[in-house]
A tleap script that builds the chain and sets N, CA, C and O, in Angstrom:
source leaprc.protein.ff14SB
mol = sequence {
  NMET PRO THR GLY ILE GLU SER TRP ALA ASN
  PRO ALA ASP ILE GLY PRO ILE TYR PRO PHE
  VAL GLY THR GLU VAL ALA LEU THR VAL ILE
  GLY VAL VAL LEU TRP ILE ALA PHE HIE VAL
  ILE THR ALA ARG GLU GLU ASN GLN GLN TRP
  ARG GLU MET ASP GLU ARG TYR ALA ALA GLU
  PRO PRO ALA CSER
}
set mol.1.N position { -13.131 27.356 -4.119 }
set mol.1.CA position { -12.953 26.639 -5.265 }
set mol.1.C position { -14.488 26.420 -5.924 }
set mol.1.O position { -15.332 25.770 -5.309 }
set mol.2.N position { -14.733 26.956 -7.086 }
set mol.2.CA position { -16.082 26.611 -7.688 }
set mol.2.C position { -16.128 25.286 -8.380 }
set mol.2.O position { -15.266 24.839 -9.136 }
set mol.3.N position { -17.260 24.713 -8.018 }
set mol.3.CA position { -17.539 23.391 -8.574 }
set mol.3.C position { -18.505 23.338 -9.786 }
set mol.3.O position { -18.875 22.245 -10.216 }
set mol.4.N position { -18.929 24.533 -10.359 }
set mol.4.CA position { -19.861 24.535 -11.596 }
set mol.4.C position { -21.261 24.322 -11.027 }
set mol.4.O position { -22.145 24.482 -11.868 }
set mol.5.N position { -21.615 24.045 -9.981 }
set mol.5.CA position { -22.920 23.702 -9.383 }
set mol.5.C position { -23.692 24.996 -9.054 }
set mol.5.O position { -23.215 25.735 -8.192 }
set mol.6.N position { -24.834 25.331 -9.661 }
set mol.6.CA position { -25.549 26.483 -9.298 }
set mol.6.C position { -26.574 26.050 -8.325 }
set mol.6.O position { -27.028 26.922 -7.585 }
set mol.7.N position { -27.005 24.850 -8.211 }
set mol.7.CA position { -27.983 24.650 -7.238 }
set mol.7.C position { -27.904 23.104 -6.662 }
set mol.7.O position { -27.530 22.132 -7.317 }
set mol.8.N position { -28.334 23.098 -5.315 }
set mol.8.CA position { -28.055 21.772 -4.787 }
set mol.8.C position { -29.541 21.187 -4.673 }
set mol.8.O position { -29.708 20.355 -3.781 }
set mol.9.N position { -30.472 21.473 -5.348 }
set mol.9.CA position { -31.854 21.245 -5.049 }
set mol.9.C position { -32.019 19.797 -5.323 }
set mol.9.O position { -32.692 19.157 -4.515 }
set mol.10.N position { -31.451 19.125 -6.445 }
set mol.10.CA position { -31.702 17.829 -6.729 }
set mol.10.C position { -30.280 17.142 -6.890 }
set mol.10.O position { -29.570 17.341 -7.876 }
set mol.11.N position { -29.911 16.277 -5.785 }
set mol.11.CA position { -28.367 15.877 -5.698 }
set mol.11.C position { -28.422 14.784 -6.776 }
set mol.11.O position { -27.316 14.625 -7.293 }
set mol.12.N position { -29.481 13.899 -7.319 }
set mol.12.CA position { -29.243 12.837 -8.036 }
set mol.12.C position { -28.778 13.378 -9.493 }
set mol.12.O position { -28.217 12.672 -10.331 }
set mol.13.N position { -29.085 14.662 -9.646 }
set mol.13.CA position { -28.572 15.256 -11.124 }
set mol.13.C position { -27.387 15.751 -10.931 }
set mol.13.O position { -26.989 16.308 -11.954 }
set mol.14.N position { -26.524 15.803 -9.926 }
set mol.14.CA position { -25.306 16.495 -9.721 }
set mol.14.C position { -24.216 15.492 -10.365 }
set mol.14.O position { -23.481 15.799 -11.303 }
set mol.15.N position { -24.230 14.363 -9.772 }
set mol.15.CA position { -23.103 13.227 -10.109 }
set mol.15.C position { -21.861 13.586 -9.172 }
set mol.15.O position { -21.969 14.407 -8.261 }
set mol.16.N position { -20.685 12.918 -9.457 }
set mol.16.CA position { -19.587 12.995 -8.500 }
set mol.16.C position { -19.086 14.380 -8.719 }
set mol.16.O position { -19.354 14.972 -9.764 }
set mol.17.N position { -18.394 14.901 -7.811 }
set mol.17.CA position { -17.687 16.071 -7.752 }
set mol.17.C position { -16.214 16.064 -7.208 }
set mol.17.O position { -15.747 17.027 -6.601 }
set mol.18.N position { -15.568 14.999 -7.446 }
set mol.18.CA position { -14.325 14.702 -6.998 }
set mol.18.C position { -13.382 14.602 -8.055 }
set mol.18.O position { -13.938 14.482 -9.146 }
set mol.19.N position { -12.074 14.611 -8.100 }
set mol.19.CA position { -11.084 14.560 -9.250 }
set mol.19.C position { -11.011 12.932 -9.549 }
set mol.19.O position { -11.375 12.084 -8.734 }
set mol.20.N position { -10.564 12.696 -10.646 }
set mol.20.CA position { -10.278 11.353 -11.341 }
set mol.20.C position { -11.391 10.301 -11.151 }
set mol.20.O position { -11.205 9.129 -10.826 }
set mol.21.N position { -12.660 10.936 -11.421 }
set mol.21.CA position { -13.772 10.063 -11.508 }
set mol.21.C position { -13.331 8.814 -12.431 }
set mol.21.O position { -12.492 9.044 -13.302 }
set mol.22.N position { -13.774 7.681 -12.314 }
set mol.22.CA position { -13.717 6.510 -13.006 }
set mol.22.C position { -12.220 5.986 -12.861 }
set mol.22.O position { -11.787 5.367 -13.833 }
set mol.23.N position { -11.589 6.115 -12.042 }
set mol.23.CA position { -10.225 5.680 -11.824 }
set mol.23.C position { -10.246 4.738 -10.673 }
set mol.23.O position { -9.254 4.019 -10.553 }
set mol.24.N position { -11.229 4.616 -9.785 }
set mol.24.CA position { -11.281 3.941 -8.614 }
set mol.24.C position { -10.885 2.524 -8.620 }
set mol.24.O position { -10.360 1.964 -7.657 }
set mol.25.N position { -11.170 1.947 -9.795 }
set mol.25.CA position { -10.823 0.389 -9.736 }
set mol.25.C position { -9.368 0.267 -9.949 }
set mol.25.O position { -8.672 -0.480 -9.262 }
set mol.26.N position { -8.863 1.085 -11.007 }
set mol.26.CA position { -7.479 1.025 -11.302 }
set mol.26.C position { -6.736 1.308 -10.112 }
set mol.26.O position { -5.850 0.551 -9.715 }
set mol.27.N position { -7.102 2.517 -9.442 }
set mol.27.CA position { -6.190 3.020 -8.142 }
set mol.27.C position { -6.147 1.904 -7.017 }
set mol.27.O position { -5.149 1.615 -6.357 }
set mol.28.N position { -7.411 1.322 -6.912 }
set mol.28.CA position { -7.695 0.109 -6.113 }
set mol.28.C position { -6.514 -0.956 -6.198 }
set mol.28.O position { -5.631 -1.245 -5.391 }
set mol.29.N position { -6.830 -1.453 -7.516 }
set mol.29.CA position { -5.759 -2.683 -7.938 }
set mol.29.C position { -4.409 -2.214 -7.553 }
set mol.29.O position { -3.793 -2.871 -6.713 }
set mol.30.N position { -3.846 -1.091 -8.101 }
set mol.30.CA position { -2.457 -0.556 -7.805 }
set mol.30.C position { -2.095 -0.392 -6.434 }
set mol.30.O position { -0.918 -0.459 -6.080 }
set mol.31.N position { -3.241 -0.135 -5.466 }
set mol.31.CA position { -2.810 -0.121 -4.171 }
set mol.31.C position { -2.711 -1.462 -3.601 }
set mol.31.O position { -1.969 -1.709 -2.651 }
set mol.32.N position { -3.331 -2.189 -4.079 }
set mol.32.CA position { -3.488 -3.746 -3.517 }
set mol.32.C position { -2.025 -4.520 -3.854 }
set mol.32.O position { -1.399 -5.222 -3.060 }
set mol.33.N position { -1.674 -4.221 -5.161 }
set mol.33.CA position { -0.522 -4.679 -5.692 }
set mol.33.C position { 0.699 -4.135 -4.974 }
set mol.33.O position { 1.599 -4.901 -4.628 }
set mol.34.N position { 0.754 -2.742 -4.727 }
set mol.34.CA position { 1.867 -2.225 -3.776 }
set mol.34.C position { 1.873 -2.732 -2.391 }
set mol.34.O position { 2.934 -2.897 -1.789 }
set mol.35.N position { 0.601 -3.010 -1.808 }
set mol.35.CA position { 0.526 -3.488 -0.467 }
set mol.35.C position { 1.233 -4.779 -0.438 }
set mol.35.O position { 2.200 -4.994 0.293 }
set mol.36.N position { 0.616 -5.810 -1.426 }
set mol.36.CA position { 1.229 -7.080 -1.284 }
set mol.36.C position { 2.760 -7.016 -1.555 }
set mol.36.O position { 3.463 -7.725 -0.835 }
set mol.37.N position { 3.325 -6.296 -2.451 }
set mol.37.CA position { 4.610 -6.210 -2.858 }
set mol.37.C position { 5.503 -5.721 -1.463 }
set mol.37.O position { 6.560 -6.276 -1.162 }
set mol.38.N position { 4.970 -4.713 -0.747 }
set mol.38.CA position { 5.663 -4.315 0.320 }
set mol.38.C position { 5.823 -5.533 1.221 }
set mol.38.O position { 6.930 -5.829 1.670 }
set mol.39.N position { 4.720 -6.247 1.491 }
set mol.39.CA position { 4.964 -7.408 2.469 }
set mol.39.C position { 6.014 -8.291 1.905 }
set mol.39.O position { 7.004 -8.597 2.569 }
set mol.40.N position { 5.810 -8.723 0.645 }
set mol.40.CA position { 7.001 -9.709 0.022 }
set mol.40.C position { 8.281 -9.091 0.245 }
set mol.40.O position { 9.182 -9.862 0.574 }
set mol.41.N position { 8.569 -7.827 0.134 }
set mol.41.CA position { 9.918 -7.498 0.132 }
set mol.41.C position { 10.374 -7.280 1.406 }
set mol.41.O position { 11.581 -7.360 1.635 }
set mol.42.N position { 9.361 -6.941 2.515 }
set mol.42.CA position { 9.754 -6.959 3.629 }
set mol.42.C position { 9.942 -8.240 4.428 }
set mol.42.O position { 10.637 -8.242 5.444 }
set mol.43.N position { 9.320 -9.342 3.974 }
set mol.43.CA position { 9.393 -10.634 4.482 }
set mol.43.C position { 10.839 -11.020 4.006 }
set mol.43.O position { 11.614 -11.497 4.835 }
set mol.44.N position { 11.207 -10.845 2.786 }
set mol.44.CA position { 12.427 -11.369 2.233 }
set mol.44.C position { 13.640 -10.608 2.983 }
set mol.44.O position { 14.619 -11.224 3.402 }
set mol.45.N position { 13.515 -9.512 3.085 }
set mol.45.CA position { 14.768 -8.741 3.836 }
set mol.45.C position { 14.747 -9.150 5.272 }
set mol.45.O position { 15.833 -9.250 5.841 }
set mol.46.N position { 13.666 -9.394 5.917 }
set mol.46.CA position { 13.672 -9.878 7.343 }
set mol.46.C position { 14.245 -11.302 7.406 }
set mol.46.O position { 14.991 -11.631 8.328 }
set mol.47.N position { 13.862 -12.224 6.331 }
set mol.47.CA position { 14.523 -13.598 6.343 }
set mol.47.C position { 15.799 -13.508 6.087 }
set mol.47.O position { 16.452 -14.388 6.648 }
set mol.48.N position { 16.522 -12.629 5.323 }
set mol.48.CA position { 17.854 -12.544 5.195 }
set mol.48.C position { 18.640 -12.076 6.375 }
set mol.48.O position { 19.755 -12.511 6.665 }
set mol.49.N position { 17.942 -11.096 7.082 }
set mol.49.CA position { 18.709 -10.664 8.335 }
set mol.49.C position { 18.640 -11.847 9.451 }
set mol.49.O position { 19.575 -11.924 10.247 }
set mol.50.N position { 17.481 -12.837 9.538 }
set mol.50.CA position { 17.503 -13.704 10.399 }
set mol.50.C position { 18.597 -14.808 9.902 }
set mol.50.O position { 19.279 -15.425 10.720 }
set mol.51.N position { 18.696 -14.985 8.656 }
set mol.51.CA position { 19.725 -16.142 8.261 }
set mol.51.C position { 21.189 -15.659 8.568 }
set mol.51.O position { 22.046 -16.470 8.918 }
set mol.52.N position { 21.477 -14.216 8.418 }
set mol.52.CA position { 22.729 -13.667 8.700 }
set mol.52.C position { 22.873 -13.878 10.398 }
set mol.52.O position { 23.850 -14.434 10.900 }
set mol.53.N position { 21.986 -13.459 11.007 }
set mol.53.CA position { 22.107 -13.573 12.492 }
set mol.53.C position { 22.396 -14.973 12.904 }
set mol.53.O position { 23.261 -15.186 13.755 }
set mol.54.N position { 21.689 -15.991 12.323 }
set mol.54.CA position { 21.772 -17.431 12.494 }
set mol.54.C position { 23.281 -17.946 12.129 }
set mol.54.O position { 23.843 -18.792 12.825 }
set mol.55.N position { 23.868 -17.376 11.006 }
set mol.55.CA position { 25.154 -17.820 10.749 }
set mol.55.C position { 26.253 -17.299 11.740 }
set mol.55.O position { 27.132 -18.057 12.150 }
set mol.56.N position { 26.177 -15.977 12.113 }
set mol.56.CA position { 26.850 -15.320 13.214 }
set mol.56.C position { 26.819 -16.263 14.290 }
set mol.56.O position { 27.858 -16.781 14.700 }
set mol.57.N position { 25.736 -16.509 14.756 }
set mol.57.CA position { 25.385 -17.301 16.154 }
set mol.57.C position { 26.120 -18.588 15.760 }
set mol.57.O position { 27.137 -18.744 16.434 }
set mol.58.N position { 25.929 -19.405 14.998 }
set mol.58.CA position { 26.573 -20.621 14.741 }
set mol.58.C position { 28.201 -20.489 14.611 }
set mol.58.O position { 28.925 -21.342 15.125 }
set mol.59.N position { 28.676 -19.492 13.970 }
set mol.59.CA position { 30.288 -19.283 14.110 }
set mol.59.C position { 30.740 -19.113 15.423 }
set mol.59.O position { 31.848 -19.582 15.680 }
set mol.60.N position { 30.100 -18.523 16.339 }
set mol.60.CA position { 30.662 -18.142 17.734 }
set mol.60.C position { 30.548 -19.395 18.572 }
set mol.60.O position { 29.517 -20.068 18.563 }
set mol.61.N position { 31.646 -19.718 19.323 }
set mol.61.CA position { 31.891 -20.806 20.172 }
set mol.61.C position { 30.904 -20.619 21.405 }
set mol.61.O position { 30.614 -19.489 21.797 }
set mol.62.N position { 30.466 -21.615 21.923 }
set mol.62.CA position { 29.472 -21.577 22.883 }
set mol.62.C position { 30.159 -20.952 24.257 }
set mol.62.O position { 31.250 -21.433 24.566 }
set mol.63.N position { 29.716 -20.125 24.933 }
set mol.63.CA position { 30.094 -19.645 26.265 }
set mol.63.C position { 29.979 -20.596 27.308 }
set mol.63.O position { 28.966 -21.268 27.499 }
set mol.64.N position { 31.239 -20.668 28.130 }
set mol.64.CA position { 31.185 -21.827 29.180 }
set mol.64.C position { 30.835 -21.288 30.574 }
set mol.64.O position { 30.748 -22.058 31.530 }
savepdb mol mol.pdb
quit
């Protein structure tokens, strides 16, 4: 895959050679927001499951 670089003699003049240059901050913010949202959604679902299990346990008569 050609990069358009003819010489590697002076790396300071080359600059970045990866795709989506300039989107690092936006992609980082999006990643952090999705990461936090994942944890919030997971915590809510797990809390709901615990509540349902508590209700089922409370409804059963104790074993003697």
